[in-house]
All heavy atoms as a GROMACS GRO file, in nm:
protein
  605
    1MET      N    1   0.084  -0.119   0.000
    1MET     CA    2   0.000   0.000   0.000
    1MET      C    3   0.088   0.125   0.000
    1MET      O    4   0.188   0.132   0.069
    1MET     CB    5  -0.092  -0.001   0.122
    1MET     CG    6  -0.152   0.132   0.145
    1MET     SD    7  -0.317   0.156   0.210
    1MET     CE    8  -0.422   0.042   0.139
    2PHE      N    9   0.048   0.222  -0.077
    2PHE     CA   10   0.119   0.349  -0.088
    2PHE      C   11   0.087   0.435   0.034
    2PHE      O   12  -0.029   0.452   0.070
    2PHE     CB   13   0.075   0.420  -0.215
    2PHE     CG   14   0.150   0.547  -0.243
    2PHE    CD1   15   0.281   0.543  -0.285
    2PHE    CD2   16   0.090   0.668  -0.226
    2PHE    CE1   17   0.350   0.659  -0.312
    2PHE    CE2   18   0.158   0.786  -0.252
    2PHE     CZ   19   0.289   0.780  -0.295
    3GLN      N   20   0.188   0.487   0.100
    3GLN     CA   21   0.168   0.571   0.217
    3GLN      C   22   0.223   0.711   0.193
    3GLN      O   23   0.332   0.726   0.138
    3GLN     CB   24   0.238   0.509   0.338
    3GLN     CG   25   0.183   0.374   0.372
    3GLN     CD   26   0.169   0.357   0.521
    3GLN    OE1   27   0.217   0.437   0.599
    3GLN    NE2   28   0.102   0.251   0.560
    4ILE      N   29   0.144   0.809   0.234
    4ILE     CA   30   0.189   0.948   0.223
    4ILE      C   31   0.274   0.980   0.345
    4ILE      O   32   0.235   0.956   0.458
    4ILE     CB   33   0.069   1.044   0.216
    4ILE    CG1   34  -0.021   1.012   0.098
    4ILE    CG2   35   0.116   1.190   0.211
    4ILE    CD1   36   0.044   1.024  -0.036
    5ASN      N   37   0.392   1.034   0.318
    5ASN     CA   38   0.480   1.079   0.426
    5ASN      C   39   0.548   1.207   0.380
    5ASN      O   40   0.521   1.258   0.271
    5ASN     CB   41   0.581   0.970   0.462
    5ASN     CG   42   0.663   0.924   0.343
    5ASN    OD1   43   0.710   1.006   0.264
    5ASN    ND2   44   0.678   0.793   0.327
    6GLN      N   45   0.636   1.260   0.463
    6GLN     CA   46   0.697   1.389   0.433
    6GLN      C   47   0.781   1.386   0.305
    6GLN      O   48   0.795   1.487   0.238
    6GLN     CB   49   0.781   1.438   0.551
    6GLN     CG   50   0.813   1.585   0.545
    6GLN     CD   51   0.689   1.673   0.534
    6GLN    OE1   52   0.592   1.655   0.605
    6GLN    NE2   53   0.694   1.769   0.442
    7SER      N   54   0.831   1.270   0.269
    7SER     CA   55   0.915   1.265   0.149
    7SER      C   56   0.835   1.259   0.019
    7SER      O   57   0.892   1.278  -0.088
    7SER     CB   58   1.010   1.145   0.156
    7SER     OG   59   0.939   1.025   0.149
    8ASN      N   60   0.703   1.235   0.026
    8ASN     CA   61   0.627   1.229  -0.098
    8ASN      C   62   0.499   1.314  -0.099
    8ASN      O   63   0.428   1.317  -0.198
    8ASN     CB   64   0.593   1.084  -0.134
    8ASN     CG   65   0.508   1.014  -0.032
    8ASN    OD1   66   0.444   1.075   0.052
    8ASN    ND2   67   0.508   0.881  -0.038
    9VAL      N   68   0.469   1.382   0.011
    9VAL     CA   69   0.347   1.464   0.016
    9VAL      C   70   0.349   1.573  -0.092
    9VAL      O   71   0.244   1.612  -0.143
    9VAL     CB   72   0.325   1.524   0.156
    9VAL    CG1   73   0.425   1.634   0.188
    9VAL    CG2   74   0.182   1.575   0.171
   10HIS      N   75   0.467   1.616  -0.133
   10HIS     CA   76   0.478   1.720  -0.236
   10HIS      C   77   0.415   1.678  -0.369
   10HIS      O   78   0.377   1.762  -0.449
   10HIS     CB   79   0.624   1.759  -0.257
   10HIS     CG   80   0.706   1.652  -0.322
   10HIS    ND1   81   0.759   1.546  -0.249
   10HIS    CD2   82   0.742   1.632  -0.449
   10HIS    CE1   83   0.824   1.466  -0.332
   10HIS    NE2   84   0.816   1.517  -0.454
   11LEU      N   85   0.400   1.549  -0.391
   11LEU     CA   86   0.340   1.500  -0.515
   11LEU      C   87   0.191   1.534  -0.524
   11LEU      O   88   0.135   1.541  -0.634
   11LEU     CB   89   0.358   1.349  -0.527
   11LEU     CG   90   0.502   1.300  -0.533
   11LEU    CD1   91   0.508   1.148  -0.527
   11LEU    CD2   92   0.570   1.350  -0.660
   12LEU      N   93   0.128   1.555  -0.411
   12LEU     CA   94  -0.015   1.585  -0.408
   12LEU      C   95  -0.046   1.734  -0.418
   12LEU      O   96  -0.160   1.773  -0.444
   12LEU     CB   97  -0.076   1.531  -0.278
   12LEU     CG   98  -0.062   1.382  -0.255
   12LEU    CD1   99  -0.112   1.346  -0.116
   12LEU    CD2  100  -0.136   1.304  -0.360
   13LEU      N  101   0.052   1.817  -0.395
   13LEU     CA  102   0.029   1.961  -0.384
   13LEU      C  103  -0.010   2.031  -0.515
   13LEU      O  104  -0.101   2.116  -0.512
   13LEU     CB  105   0.150   2.030  -0.322
   13LEU     CG  106   0.187   1.982  -0.182
   13LEU    CD1  107   0.304   2.063  -0.128
   13LEU    CD2  108   0.070   1.985  -0.087
   14PRO      N  109   0.049   2.001  -0.629
   14PRO     CA  110   0.014   2.076  -0.750
   14PRO      C  111  -0.135   2.073  -0.785
   14PRO      O  112  -0.192   2.175  -0.823
   14PRO     CB  113   0.099   2.011  -0.860
   14PRO     CG  114   0.217   1.955  -0.787
   14PRO     CD  115   0.161   1.909  -0.654
   15GLY      N  116  -0.196   1.958  -0.771
   15GLY     CA  117  -0.339   1.949  -0.802
   15GLY      C  118  -0.423   2.034  -0.709
   15GLY      O  119  -0.514   2.106  -0.753
   16LYS      N  120  -0.393   2.029  -0.581
   16LYS     CA  121  -0.469   2.106  -0.483
   16LYS      C  122  -0.446   2.256  -0.504
   16LYS      O  123  -0.539   2.335  -0.498
   16LYS     CB  124  -0.428   2.066  -0.342
   16LYS     CG  125  -0.444   1.917  -0.316
   16LYS     CD  126  -0.541   1.889  -0.210
   16LYS     CE  127  -0.548   1.739  -0.186
   16LYS     NZ  128  -0.678   1.697  -0.146
   17ILE      N  129  -0.323   2.292  -0.531
   17ILE     CA  130  -0.289   2.434  -0.550
   17ILE      C  131  -0.355   2.490  -0.676
   17ILE      O  132  -0.403   2.603  -0.677
   17ILE     CB  133  -0.137   2.454  -0.550
   17ILE    CG1  134  -0.085   2.429  -0.409
   17ILE    CG2  135  -0.099   2.592  -0.601
   17ILE    CD1  136   0.064   2.419  -0.398
   18SER      N  137  -0.362   2.409  -0.781
   18SER     CA  138  -0.425   2.459  -0.904
   18SER      C  139  -0.572   2.491  -0.881
   18SER      O  140  -0.624   2.590  -0.936
   18SER     CB  141  -0.408   2.360  -1.019
   18SER     OG  142  -0.482   2.243  -0.997
   19TRP      N  143  -0.641   2.411  -0.801
   19TRP     CA  144  -0.781   2.442  -0.766
   19TRP      C  145  -0.789   2.572  -0.688
   19TRP      O  146  -0.875   2.656  -0.714
   19TRP     CB  147  -0.841   2.330  -0.682
   19TRP     CG  148  -0.883   2.210  -0.759
   19TRP    CD1  149  -0.814   2.093  -0.773
   19TRP    CD2  150  -1.004   2.194  -0.833
   19TRP    NE1  151  -0.885   2.007  -0.851
   19TRP    CE2  152  -1.002   2.066  -0.890
   19TRP    CE3  153  -1.114   2.277  -0.856
   19TRP    CZ2  154  -1.106   2.018  -0.968
   19TRP    CZ3  155  -1.216   2.229  -0.935
   19TRP    CH2  156  -1.213   2.101  -0.990
   20LEU      N  157  -0.699   2.589  -0.592
   20LEU     CA  158  -0.701   2.711  -0.509
   20LEU      C  159  -0.677   2.835  -0.595
   20LEU      O  160  -0.742   2.938  -0.575
   20LEU     CB  161  -0.597   2.701  -0.397
   20LEU     CG  162  -0.622   2.592  -0.294
   20LEU    CD1  163  -0.505   2.587  -0.195
   20LEU    CD2  164  -0.753   2.614  -0.219
   21VAL      N  165  -0.585   2.825  -0.691
   21VAL     CA  166  -0.557   2.937  -0.782
   21VAL      C  167  -0.683   2.975  -0.859
   21VAL      O  168  -0.718   3.092  -0.870
   21VAL     CB  169  -0.440   2.904  -0.877
   21VAL    CG1  170  -0.432   3.004  -0.991
   21VAL    CG2  171  -0.310   2.899  -0.801
   22GLU      N  172  -0.751   2.874  -0.911
   22GLU     CA  173  -0.874   2.901  -0.987
   22GLU      C  174  -0.980   2.967  -0.900
   22GLU      O  175  -1.048   3.061  -0.942
   22GLU     CB  176  -0.930   2.771  -1.046
   22GLU     CG  177  -0.849   2.721  -1.162
   22GLU     CD  178  -0.914   2.601  -1.229
   22GLU    OE1  179  -1.038   2.600  -1.244
   22GLU    OE2  180  -0.839   2.508  -1.265
   23TYR      N  181  -0.997   2.919  -0.778
   23TYR     CA  182  -1.096   2.976  -0.687
   23TYR      C  183  -1.061   3.121  -0.653
   23TYR      O  184  -1.149   3.207  -0.650
   23TYR     CB  185  -1.106   2.896  -0.557
   23TYR     CG  186  -1.163   2.757  -0.571
   23TYR    CD1  187  -1.124   2.656  -0.484
   23TYR    CD2  188  -1.255   2.724  -0.671
   23TYR    CE1  189  -1.177   2.528  -0.493
   23TYR    CE2  190  -1.307   2.596  -0.681
   23TYR     CZ  191  -1.268   2.499  -0.592
   23TYR     OH  192  -1.320   2.373  -0.602
   24LEU      N  193  -0.934   3.149  -0.626
   24LEU     CA  194  -0.892   3.285  -0.592
   24LEU      C  195  -0.914   3.379  -0.710
   24LEU      O  196  -0.955   3.494  -0.692
   24LEU     CB  197  -0.746   3.288  -0.548
   24LEU     CG  198  -0.717   3.230  -0.410
   24LEU    CD1  199  -0.566   3.219  -0.388
   24LEU    CD2  200  -0.782   3.313  -0.300
   25ASN      N  201  -0.886   3.332  -0.829
   25ASN     CA  202  -0.908   3.415  -0.948
   25ASN      C  203  -1.055   3.444  -0.966
   25ASN      O  204  -1.094   3.558  -0.992
   25ASN     CB  205  -0.850   3.347  -1.071
   25ASN     CG  206  -0.878   3.427  -1.196
   25ASN    OD1  207  -0.975   3.400  -1.267
   25ASN    ND2  208  -0.794   3.526  -1.222
   26SER      N  209  -1.137   3.343  -0.949
   26SER     CA  210  -1.281   3.358  -0.968
   26SER      C  211  -1.344   3.450  -0.863
   26SER      O  212  -1.423   3.538  -0.896
   26SER     CB  213  -1.347   3.221  -0.965
   26SER     OG  214  -1.486   3.233  -0.974
   27ASP      N  215  -1.309   3.430  -0.737
   27ASP     CA  216  -1.373   3.505  -0.629
   27ASP      C  217  -1.312   3.642  -0.603
   27ASP      O  218  -1.382   3.736  -0.566
   27ASP     CB  219  -1.369   3.426  -0.499
   27ASP     CG  220  -1.463   3.306  -0.501
   27ASP    OD1  221  -1.541   3.291  -0.597
   27ASP    OD2  222  -1.457   3.226  -0.406
   28TYR      N  223  -1.180   3.654  -0.618
   28TYR     CA  224  -1.111   3.778  -0.583
   28TYR      C  225  -1.049   3.849  -0.704
   28TYR      O  226  -0.999   3.960  -0.690
   28TYR     CB  227  -1.000   3.750  -0.481
   28TYR     CG  228  -1.049   3.702  -0.347
   28TYR    CD1  229  -1.061   3.567  -0.318
   28TYR    CD2  230  -1.084   3.793  -0.247
   28TYR    CE1  231  -1.106   3.522  -0.196
   28TYR    CE2  232  -1.130   3.749  -0.124
   28TYR     CZ  233  -1.140   3.613  -0.098
   28TYR     OH  234  -1.186   3.570   0.023
   29GLY      N  235  -1.046   3.783  -0.819
   29GLY     CA  236  -0.984   3.843  -0.937
   29GLY      C  237  -0.833   3.846  -0.930
   29GLY      O  238  -0.769   3.921  -1.004
   30PHE      N  239  -0.774   3.764  -0.843
   30PHE     CA  240  -0.628   3.761  -0.830
   30PHE      C  241  -0.566   3.702  -0.956
   30PHE      O  242  -0.618   3.608  -1.015
   30PHE     CB  243  -0.585   3.675  -0.711
   30PHE     CG  244  -0.615   3.732  -0.575
   30PHE    CD1  245  -0.610   3.651  -0.464
   30PHE    CD2  246  -0.648   3.864  -0.557
   30PHE    CE1  247  -0.638   3.700  -0.337
   30PHE    CE2  248  -0.675   3.916  -0.431
   30PHE     CZ  249  -0.670   3.834  -0.321
   31SER      N  250  -0.452   3.757  -0.994
   31SER     CA  251  -0.374   3.700  -1.104
   31SER      C  252  -0.309   3.571  -1.057
   31SER      O  253  -0.314   3.538  -0.937
   31SER     CB  254  -0.265   3.798  -1.148
   31SER     OG  255  -0.168   3.810  -1.044
   32LEU      N  256  -0.247   3.501  -1.149
   32LEU     CA  257  -0.177   3.378  -1.113
   32LEU      C  258  -0.071   3.406  -1.007
   32LEU      O  259  -0.062   3.336  -0.906
   32LEU     CB  260  -0.114   3.314  -1.236
   32LEU     CG  261  -0.026   3.192  -1.213
   32LEU    CD1  262  -0.105   3.077  -1.151
   32LEU    CD2  263   0.039   3.148  -1.342
   33LYS      N  264   0.009   3.510  -1.029
   33LYS     CA  265   0.116   3.544  -0.934
   33LYS      C  266   0.058   3.581  -0.798
   33LYS      O  267   0.108   3.536  -0.694
   33LYS     CB  268   0.203   3.657  -0.988
   33LYS     CG  269   0.318   3.691  -0.893
   33LYS     CD  270   0.396   3.810  -0.940
   33LYS     CE  271   0.511   3.847  -0.852
   33LYS     NZ  272   0.495   3.833  -0.710
   34GLU      N  273  -0.045   3.664  -0.796
   34GLU     CA  274  -0.107   3.702  -0.669
   34GLU      C  275  -0.163   3.581  -0.596
   34GLU      O  276  -0.147   3.568  -0.474
   34GLU     CB  277  -0.220   3.802  -0.692
   34GLU     CG  278  -0.173   3.939  -0.737
   34GLU     CD  279  -0.290   4.027  -0.783
   34GLU    OE1  280  -0.385   3.975  -0.845
   34GLU    OE2  281  -0.283   4.148  -0.754
   35SER      N  282  -0.227   3.494  -0.669
   35SER     CA  283  -0.285   3.374  -0.610
   35SER      C  284  -0.176   3.286  -0.549
   35SER      O  285  -0.189   3.241  -0.434
   35SER     CB  286  -0.362   3.293  -0.714
   35SER     OG  287  -0.473   3.364  -0.761
   36LEU      N  288  -0.071   3.263  -0.625
   36LEU     CA  289   0.039   3.180  -0.574
   36LEU      C  290   0.106   3.244  -0.454
   36LEU      O  291   0.143   3.175  -0.358
   36LEU     CB  292   0.140   3.150  -0.685
   36LEU     CG  293   0.089   3.058  -0.795
   36LEU    CD1  294   0.192   3.049  -0.909
   36LEU    CD2  295   0.054   2.921  -0.742
   37ASP      N  296   0.122   3.376  -0.455
   37ASP     CA  297   0.179   3.446  -0.339
   37ASP      C  298   0.093   3.422  -0.215
   37ASP      O  299   0.146   3.391  -0.108
   37ASP     CB  300   0.191   3.596  -0.365
   37ASP     CG  301   0.310   3.632  -0.452
   37ASP    OD1  302   0.401   3.548  -0.469
   37ASP    OD2  303   0.312   3.746  -0.503
   38HIS      N  304  -0.037   3.438  -0.229
   38HIS     CA  305  -0.127   3.416  -0.116
   38HIS      C  306  -0.118   3.272  -0.066
   38HIS      O  307  -0.114   3.248   0.056
   38HIS     CB  308  -0.272   3.448  -0.153
   38HIS     CG  309  -0.305   3.593  -0.148
   38HIS    ND1  310  -0.323   3.661  -0.031
   38HIS    CD2  311  -0.321   3.683  -0.247
   38HIS    CE1  312  -0.350   3.787  -0.057
   38HIS    NE2  313  -0.350   3.803  -0.189
   39ILE      N  314  -0.117   3.179  -0.157
   39ILE     CA  315  -0.114   3.038  -0.119
   39ILE      C  316   0.018   3.001  -0.052
   39ILE      O  317   0.020   2.946   0.058
   39ILE     CB  318  -0.141   2.947  -0.240
   39ILE    CG1  319  -0.284   2.968  -0.292
   39ILE    CG2  320  -0.116   2.800  -0.205
   39ILE    CD1  321  -0.311   2.910  -0.429
   40TYR      N  322   0.129   3.029  -0.120
   40TYR     CA  323   0.259   2.985  -0.070
   40TYR      C  324   0.304   3.056   0.057
   40TYR      O  325   0.389   3.005   0.128
   40TYR     CB  326   0.367   2.998  -0.178
   40TYR     CG  327   0.352   2.894  -0.288
   40TYR    CD1  328   0.352   2.930  -0.421
   40TYR    CD2  329   0.338   2.759  -0.257
   40TYR    CE1  330   0.339   2.836  -0.522
   40TYR    CE2  331   0.325   2.664  -0.357
   40TYR     CZ  332   0.325   2.703  -0.488
   40TYR     OH  333   0.312   2.609  -0.586
   41HIS      N  334   0.246   3.172   0.087
   41HIS     CA  335   0.281   3.243   0.209
   41HIS      C  336   0.178   3.224   0.320
   41HIS      O  337   0.182   3.292   0.422
   41HIS     CB  338   0.300   3.392   0.180
   41HIS     CG  339   0.420   3.419   0.096
   41HIS    ND1  340   0.413   3.442  -0.039
   41HIS    CD2  341   0.551   3.422   0.126
   41HIS    CE1  342   0.535   3.459  -0.087
   41HIS    NE2  343   0.621   3.447   0.010
   42SER      N  344   0.088   3.132   0.300
   42SER     CA  345  -0.020   3.110   0.397
   42SER      C  346   0.017   3.003   0.500
   42SER      O  347   0.101   2.917   0.475
   42SER     CB  348  -0.148   3.068   0.325
   42SER     OG  349  -0.134   2.938   0.271
   43THR      N  350  -0.050   3.011   0.612
   43THR     CA  351  -0.040   2.906   0.713
   43THR      C  352  -0.097   2.776   0.657
   43THR      O  353  -0.047   2.667   0.685
   43THR     CB  354  -0.116   2.947   0.841
   43THR    OG1  355  -0.060   3.070   0.888
   43THR    CG2  356  -0.105   2.841   0.948
   44LEU      N  357  -0.201   2.788   0.577
   44LEU     CA  358  -0.262   2.672   0.515
   44LEU      C  359  -0.158   2.592   0.436
   44LEU      O  360  -0.151   2.470   0.446
   44LEU     CB  361  -0.376   2.712   0.422
   44LEU     CG  362  -0.434   2.599   0.338
   44LEU    CD1  363  -0.509   2.501   0.426
   44LEU    CD2  364  -0.522   2.654   0.229
   45TYR      N  365  -0.076   2.660   0.356
   45TYR     CA  366   0.024   2.589   0.276
   45TYR      C  367   0.123   2.514   0.364
   45TYR      O  368   0.162   2.401   0.334
   45TYR     CB  369   0.098   2.684   0.182
   45TYR     CG  370   0.198   2.609   0.097
   45TYR    CD1  371   0.155   2.534  -0.012
   45TYR    CD2  372   0.333   2.610   0.128
   45TYR    CE1  373   0.245   2.463  -0.088
   45TYR    CE2  374   0.423   2.539   0.052
   45TYR     CZ  375   0.379   2.466  -0.055
   45TYR     OH  376   0.469   2.394  -0.130
   46LYS      N  377   0.165   2.577   0.474
   46LYS     CA  378   0.258   2.510   0.565
   46LYS      C  379   0.196   2.382   0.617
   46LYS      O  380   0.263   2.279   0.627
   46LYS     CB  381   0.296   2.604   0.679
   46LYS     CG  382   0.383   2.718   0.636
   46LYS     CD  383   0.415   2.812   0.751
   46LYS     CE  384   0.495   2.929   0.700
   46LYS     NZ  385   0.430   3.055   0.718
   47ARG      N  386   0.069   2.387   0.651
   47ARG     CA  387   0.000   2.267   0.699
   47ARG      C  388  -0.017   2.165   0.587
   47ARG      O  389   0.000   2.045   0.608
   47ARG     CB  390  -0.136   2.305   0.756
   47ARG     CG  391  -0.126   2.385   0.883
   47ARG     CD  392  -0.263   2.419   0.936
   47ARG     NE  393  -0.251   2.506   1.051
   47ARG     CZ  394  -0.336   2.603   1.079
   47ARG    NH1  395  -0.440   2.626   1.001
   47ARG    NH2  396  -0.318   2.677   1.185
   48LEU      N  397  -0.053   2.213   0.470
   48LEU     CA  398  -0.074   2.124   0.355
   48LEU      C  399   0.055   2.052   0.316
   48LEU      O  400   0.053   1.935   0.279
   48LEU     CB  401  -0.127   2.205   0.237
   48LEU     CG  402  -0.165   2.131   0.111
   48LEU    CD1  403  -0.273   2.026   0.138
   48LEU    CD2  404  -0.214   2.229   0.006
   49ALA      N  405   0.167   2.120   0.328
   49ALA     CA  406   0.296   2.062   0.290
   49ALA      C  407   0.358   1.976   0.399
   49ALA      O  408   0.466   1.920   0.380
   49ALA     CB  409   0.392   2.174   0.251
   50THR      N  410   0.291   1.963   0.512
   50THR     CA  411   0.338   1.879   0.622
   50THR      C  412   0.250   1.756   0.630
   50THR      O  413   0.132   1.765   0.664
   50THR     CB  414   0.334   1.957   0.755
   50THR    OG1  415   0.410   2.078   0.739
   50THR    CG2  416   0.390   1.876   0.869
   51ALA      N  417   0.306   1.642   0.599
   51ALA     CA  418   0.228   1.519   0.588
   51ALA      C  419   0.154   1.484   0.716
   51ALA      O  420   0.040   1.436   0.712
   51ALA     CB  421   0.318   1.403   0.547
   52ASP      N  422   0.214   1.509   0.830
   52ASP     CA  423   0.154   1.470   0.959
   52ASP      C  424   0.025   1.543   0.992
   52ASP      O  425  -0.054   1.496   1.073
   52ASP     CB  426   0.254   1.492   1.073
   52ASP     CG  427   0.373   1.399   1.064
   52ASP    OD1  428   0.365   1.297   0.992
   52ASP    OD2  429   0.475   1.428   1.129
   53THR      N  430   0.001   1.658   0.930
   53THR     CA  431  -0.121   1.733   0.960
   53THR      C  432  -0.244   1.671   0.894
   53THR      O  433  -0.356   1.702   0.932
   53THR     CB  434  -0.110   1.879   0.911
   53THR    OG1  435  -0.101   1.878   0.769
   53THR    CG2  436   0.006   1.950   0.976
   54LEU      N  437  -0.220   1.590   0.792
   54LEU     CA  438  -0.325   1.524   0.714
   54LEU      C  439  -0.410   1.622   0.633
   54LEU      O  440  -0.516   1.587   0.583
   54LEU     CB  441  -0.415   1.436   0.801
   54LEU     CG  442  -0.344   1.325   0.879
   54LEU    CD1  443  -0.444   1.247   0.961
   54LEU    CD2  444  -0.265   1.234   0.788
   55TYR      N  445  -0.363   1.745   0.618
   55TYR     CA  446  -0.436   1.843   0.535
   55TYR      C  447  -0.442   1.798   0.390
   55TYR      O  448  -0.532   1.836   0.317
   55TYR     CB  449  -0.370   1.981   0.545
   55TYR     CG  450  -0.431   2.068   0.651
   55TYR    CD1  451  -0.428   2.032   0.785
   55TYR    CD2  452  -0.494   2.187   0.617
   55TYR    CE1  453  -0.484   2.111   0.882
   55TYR    CE2  454  -0.551   2.267   0.713
   55TYR     CZ  455  -0.546   2.229   0.846
   55TYR     OH  456  -0.603   2.307   0.942
   56TRP      N  457  -0.347   1.718   0.347
   56TRP     CA  458  -0.346   1.667   0.210
   56TRP      C  459  -0.470   1.583   0.181
   56TRP      O  460  -0.505   1.561   0.066
   56TRP     CB  461  -0.218   1.590   0.181
   56TRP     CG  462  -0.188   1.482   0.281
   56TRP    CD1  463  -0.113   1.494   0.394
   56TRP    CD2  464  -0.234   1.347   0.279
   56TRP    NE1  465  -0.108   1.375   0.461
   56TRP    CE2  466  -0.183   1.282   0.392
   56TRP    CE3  467  -0.313   1.274   0.191
   56TRP    CZ2  468  -0.208   1.148   0.420
   56TRP    CZ3  469  -0.339   1.140   0.220
   56TRP    CH2  470  -0.287   1.079   0.332
   57GLN      N  471  -0.540   1.538   0.285
   57GLN     CA  472  -0.661   1.459   0.267
   57GLN      C  473  -0.784   1.545   0.242
   57GLN      O  474  -0.886   1.495   0.196
   57GLN     CB  475  -0.689   1.373   0.391
   57GLN     CG  476  -0.589   1.264   0.413
   57GLN     CD  477  -0.624   1.180   0.535
   57GLN    OE1  478  -0.698   1.222   0.622
   57GLN    NE2  479  -0.567   1.062   0.540
   58LEU      N  480  -0.775   1.673   0.272
   58LEU     CA  481  -0.891   1.761   0.256
   58LEU      C  482  -0.920   1.790   0.109
   58LEU      O  483  -0.830   1.794   0.026
   58LEU     CB  484  -0.867   1.893   0.331
   58LEU     CG  485  -0.852   1.883   0.482
   58LEU    CD1  486  -0.818   2.019   0.541
   58LEU    CD2  487  -0.978   1.827   0.546
   59SER      N  488  -1.045   1.814   0.082
   59SER     CA  489  -1.085   1.848  -0.055
   59SER      C  490  -1.041   1.991  -0.087
   59SER      O  491  -1.020   2.073   0.004
   59SER     CB  492  -1.237   1.837  -0.069
   59SER     OG  493  -1.300   1.945  -0.003
   60PRO      N  494  -1.030   2.023  -0.215
   60PRO     CA  495  -0.997   2.161  -0.252
   60PRO      C  496  -1.096   2.262  -0.196
   60PRO      O  497  -1.057   2.372  -0.156
   60PRO     CB  498  -1.000   2.159  -0.405
   60PRO     CG  499  -0.970   2.018  -0.441
   60PRO     CD  500  -1.034   1.934  -0.334
   61VAL      N  501  -1.223   2.226  -0.188
   61VAL     CA  502  -1.324   2.318  -0.133
   61VAL      C  503  -1.297   2.345   0.014
   61VAL      O  504  -1.301   2.460   0.060
   61VAL     CB  505  -1.467   2.262  -0.154
   61VAL    CG1  506  -1.569   2.346  -0.081
   61VAL    CG2  507  -1.499   2.253  -0.302
   62ASP      N  508  -1.267   2.241   0.090
   62ASP     CA  509  -1.235   2.260   0.233
   62ASP      C  510  -1.109   2.343   0.251
   62ASP      O  511  -1.103   2.431   0.338
   62ASP     CB  512  -1.218   2.125   0.303
   62ASP     CG  513  -1.348   2.048   0.314
   62ASP    OD1  514  -1.456   2.112   0.320
   62ASP    OD2  515  -1.344   1.924   0.317
   63LEU      N  516  -1.008   2.316   0.169
   63LEU     CA  517  -0.885   2.394   0.177
   63LEU      C  518  -0.911   2.540   0.143
   63LEU      O  519  -0.859   2.630   0.210
   63LEU     CB  520  -0.780   2.336   0.082
   63LEU     CG  521  -0.727   2.197   0.118
   63LEU    CD1  522  -0.643   2.142   0.004
   63LEU    CD2  523  -0.648   2.200   0.247
   64TYR      N  524  -0.993   2.563   0.043
   64TYR     CA  525  -1.024   2.699   0.003
   64TYR      C  526  -1.099   2.775   0.112
   64TYR      O  527  -1.072   2.893   0.136
   64TYR     CB  528  -1.102   2.701  -0.128
   64TYR     CG  529  -1.129   2.840  -0.179
   64TYR    CD1  530  -1.023   2.927  -0.205
   64TYR    CD2  531  -1.258   2.885  -0.201
   64TYR    CE1  532  -1.046   3.054  -0.251
   64TYR    CE2  533  -1.282   3.013  -0.248
   64TYR     CZ  534  -1.175   3.097  -0.272
   64TYR     OH  535  -1.197   3.224  -0.317
   65GLU      N  536  -1.190   2.710   0.178
   65GLU     CA  537  -1.264   2.775   0.287
   65GLU      C  538  -1.167   2.822   0.395
   65GLU      O  539  -1.180   2.932   0.448
   65GLU     CB  540  -1.369   2.681   0.346
   65GLU     CG  541  -1.488   2.658   0.256
   65GLU     CD  542  -1.561   2.787   0.219
   65GLU    OE1  543  -1.582   2.873   0.306
   65GLU    OE2  544  -1.597   2.801   0.100
   66GLU      N  545  -1.068   2.740   0.425
   66GLU     CA  546  -0.969   2.780   0.525
   66GLU      C  547  -0.882   2.894   0.473
   66GLU      O  548  -0.851   2.988   0.547
   66GLU     CB  549  -0.883   2.661   0.564
   66GLU     CG  550  -0.790   2.696   0.677
   66GLU     CD  551  -0.739   2.578   0.754
   66GLU    OE1  552  -0.808   2.474   0.759
   66GLU    OE2  553  -0.630   2.592   0.811
   67LEU      N  554  -0.844   2.889   0.347
   67LEU     CA  555  -0.762   2.995   0.288
   67LEU      C  556  -0.839   3.127   0.287
   67LEU      O  557  -0.781   3.233   0.318
   67LEU     CB  558  -0.719   2.957   0.147
   67LEU     CG  559  -0.626   3.054   0.076
   67LEU    CD1  560  -0.495   3.071   0.153
   67LEU    CD2  561  -0.597   3.006  -0.066
   68LYS      N  562  -0.967   3.125   0.256
   68LYS     CA  563  -1.048   3.247   0.257
   68LYS      C  564  -1.051   3.308   0.396
   68LYS      O  565  -1.045   3.430   0.410
   68LYS     CB  566  -1.191   3.219   0.211
   68LYS     CG  567  -1.206   3.201   0.064
   68LYS     CD  568  -1.348   3.208   0.014
   68LYS     CE  569  -1.446   3.128   0.093
   68LYS     NZ  570  -1.581   3.124   0.033
   69THR      N  571  -1.060   3.224   0.498
   69THR     CA  572  -1.058   3.274   0.636
   69THR      C  573  -0.927   3.345   0.665
   69THR      O  574  -0.926   3.450   0.728
   69THR     CB  575  -1.079   3.156   0.734
   69THR    OG1  576  -1.201   3.092   0.702
   69THR    CG2  577  -1.081   3.204   0.878
   70GLU      N  578  -0.818   3.288   0.616
   70GLU     CA  579  -0.687   3.350   0.636
   70GLU      C  580  -0.677   3.484   0.563
   70GLU      O  581  -0.621   3.581   0.616
   70GLU     CB  582  -0.577   3.258   0.581
   70GLU     CG  583  -0.491   3.197   0.686
   70GLU     CD  584  -0.377   3.119   0.626
   70GLU    OE1  585  -0.270   3.180   0.600
   70GLU    OE2  586  -0.394   2.998   0.609
   71ILE      N  587  -0.727   3.489   0.441
   71ILE     CA  588  -0.719   3.612   0.362
   71ILE      C  589  -0.803   3.722   0.426
   71ILE      O  590  -0.764   3.839   0.426
   71ILE     CB  591  -0.767   3.585   0.217
   71ILE    CG1  592  -0.662   3.500   0.145
   71ILE    CG2  593  -0.790   3.715   0.141
   71ILE    CD1  594  -0.704   3.452   0.008
   72SER      N  595  -0.916   3.685   0.485
   72SER     CA  596  -1.005   3.784   0.547
   72SER      C  597  -0.952   3.838   0.678
   72SER      O  598  -0.991   3.945   0.721
   72SER     CB  599  -1.142   3.720   0.574
   72SER     OG  600  -1.199   3.677   0.454
   73ALA      N  601  -0.861   3.763   0.741
   73ALA     CA  602  -0.811   3.803   0.874
   73ALA      C  603  -0.714   3.918   0.866
   73ALA      O  604  -0.658   3.956   0.775
   73ALA     CB  605  -0.745   3.685   0.941
   0.00000   0.00000   0.00000
């Protein structure tokens, strides 16, 4: 069985990040660069990139809801 750990969690990130970029563009009108800046500098990304947090299991919609909360704060 394939197990997600810190050495391979990065393989799951591009798909999740691409959804977040699309959502940010649609809701906030952010450009690709602005979207990526928001994502990569967020607490959410730190959690998503850490296998032990299990954030990689969350759906893009759930991740986006958390990211929106961060942006609004």
